[in-house]
C-alpha positions in Angstrom: 32.8 25.1 101.2 32.5 21.4 100.0 34.5 18.8 101.1 35.9 16.2 97.5 34.1 12.9 98.6 36.2 9.3 98.1 34.7 6.3 97.3 36.1 3.1 99.6 38.3 1.6 98.5 40.7 4.6 97.3 42.3 6.1 101.1 45.9 4.2 101.5 47.8 4.0 104.6 49.9 1.6 106.1 50.2 -0.1 109.5 53.6 -1.8 110.7 53.0 -4.6 113.9 54.9 -7.1 115.4 53.1 -10.3 117.2 54.9 -12.7 119.1 54.3 -16.0 119.6 55.6 -18.5 121.7 55.7 -22.1 119.2 56.1 -22.1 115.1 53.2 -24.0 115.1 50.6 -21.1 116.5 52.6 -18.2 114.3 52.7 -20.2 110.9 48.8 -20.8 111.8 48.2 -17.2 112.2 50.3 -16.3 108.8 47.4 -19.2 107.2 44.7 -16.9 108.4 46.0 -13.7 108.7 45.3 -13.2 105.0 41.6 -14.1 104.8 40.8 -12.2 108.0 42.4 -9.0 106.7 40.5 -9.7 103.2 37.4 -8.8 104.9 38.0 -5.8 105.5 39.6 -5.1 101.7 43.1 -5.3 103.7 46.5 -7.0 102.5 49.8 -8.3 103.2 52.4 -6.8 102.3 54.2 -9.5 101.0 58.2 -8.0 101.2 57.3 -7.0 105.4 55.3 -10.2 106.6 58.0 -12.2 107.7 58.4 -15.1 110.2 61.9 -14.2 112.4 63.0 -16.4 115.4 63.7 -14.5 117.7 64.7 -16.4 120.8 66.2 -16.2 124.2 70.0 -16.9 123.6 70.5 -20.5 125.1 73.5 -21.4 127.9 75.8 -21.9 125.0 74.7 -19.5 122.6 76.0 -17.3 124.8 79.0 -16.0 123.5 77.1 -14.4 120.3 74.5 -12.7 122.5 72.3 -12.3 120.2 69.3 -14.9 118.6 68.0 -12.4 115.6 67.3 -9.0 115.9 64.5 -7.4 114.2 65.1 -4.1 113.0 61.4 -1.8 113.5 60.5 1.4 113.6 63.9 3.0 113.5 64.9 0.9 116.0 67.1 -2.6 116.1 65.8 -4.9 118.9 68.5 -7.4 119.9 69.1 -9.3 123.3 72.3 -8.6 125.5 72.7 -9.9 128.8 71.1 -6.8 131.9 73.6 -5.4 134.7 71.9 -8.1 136.8 72.8 -11.3 133.8 69.3 -12.3 133.4 68.4 -11.8 129.0 66.8 -8.6 127.9 65.6 -7.5 124.7 67.7 -4.3 124.7 66.7 -1.1 121.3 69.1 0.6 119.3 69.0 3.7 116.7 68.8 1.0 112.6 72.3 2.3 110.9 69.6 2.9 108.5 67.5 5.1 109.9 71.0 6.6 111.7 72.6 6.8 108.3 69.3 8.3 106.3 69.4 10.9 109.3 72.8 11.6 108.9 72.2 12.1 105.1 69.6 14.2 105.6 71.6 16.7 108.1 74.3 17.0 105.9 71.9 18.0 102.6 70.2 20.7 105.1 73.2 22.6 106.6 74.6 22.3 102.7 71.7 23.7 101.0 70.9 26.4 104.0 74.8 27.8 104.6 74.4 31.1 103.4 71.9 31.6 106.7 73.2 33.1 109.5 74.4 31.0 111.8 72.2 31.9 114.6 69.0 30.5 112.4 72.0 27.5 111.4 72.0 26.4 114.6 67.7 27.2 116.1 67.0 24.8 113.6 69.7 21.9 114.5 68.7 22.3 117.4 65.0 21.6 116.4 66.1 18.9 114.9 68.5 17.4 117.5 65.9 17.4 119.7 63.0 16.1 117.2 66.1 12.6 117.1 66.4 12.5 120.4 62.8 12.5 121.3 61.9 9.7 119.3 65.5 7.7 119.4 66.9 8.5 123.4 65.7 5.3 125.1 66.9 3.6 127.0 69.5 1.9 126.6 70.4 3.8 123.3 72.3 6.9 124.6 75.0 5.9 122.8 74.0 6.0 119.3 72.0 9.1 120.2 75.3 10.9 121.9 77.0 9.2 118.6 73.8 11.3 116.4 75.2 15.1 118.4 79.3 14.2 118.0 78.0 13.5 113.7 75.9 16.8 113.4 78.5 19.0 115.3 80.9 17.3 112.2 78.7 18.3 109.7 77.5 21.4 111.1 81.7 22.4 110.8 82.1 21.5 107.4 79.5 23.2 106.0 80.2 25.9 107.8 83.7 26.3 107.3 82.5 26.2 102.8 80.8 30.0 103.8 83.8 31.6 102.4 86.8 31.2 100.7 88.5 33.8 102.7 88.0 32.6 106.6 88.3 28.9 107.7 86.9 27.4 110.6 88.9 25.4 112.1 88.3 23.5 115.2 89.6 25.6 117.4 86.9 28.9 115.8 84.8 26.3 116.0 85.1 25.0 119.8 84.2 29.2 120.5 81.2 29.3 118.2 79.8 26.3 120.3 80.6 27.4 123.3 78.0 30.9 121.9 75.3 28.4 120.3 75.4 25.2 122.4 73.1 22.4 121.3 70.7 20.9 123.7 71.3 18.4 126.0 69.5 15.0 125.3 66.4 14.0 127.6 66.1 10.6 128.3 62.1 9.8 126.3 59.1 8.1 129.1 58.4 4.6 127.8 
């Protein structure tokens, strides 16, 4: 079987990257030169995604807010926070839009598949939760992953409750069901 040949220039892909600079002058120089360098290879910068963000360590007078800007990248919000020993470190948490989008997709799946047997629903939801945790459960983000698991339980109960008008899925019954079908425990991803 012959493979179709695609001429150069018809391929489309994106590359997301963050470049960190010590000074604004260095950043301005690179922003000026980068489009020309990319142009040599028939690449271009996305005009809406390319921007300069001030992401400096908070200064002593700025300690109250604890954040000197934040950056959303690859589903995480990167921000400054104090470590246990009191020094400033960059932390990561699930970005709000990704968190909301993931919950909406779980809700849509539960709604459209509520007719499936409970065992099958549990199996698929456990896979979805495991995948979410494998990506988002990094050091410092355990509360967001725990909240996601909690929200998914509520969404699943809501749609199990709407399977029938005769039998209701109250919290007591749902608690018994959860003991029979427990969700996997999230594990910290290696970073």
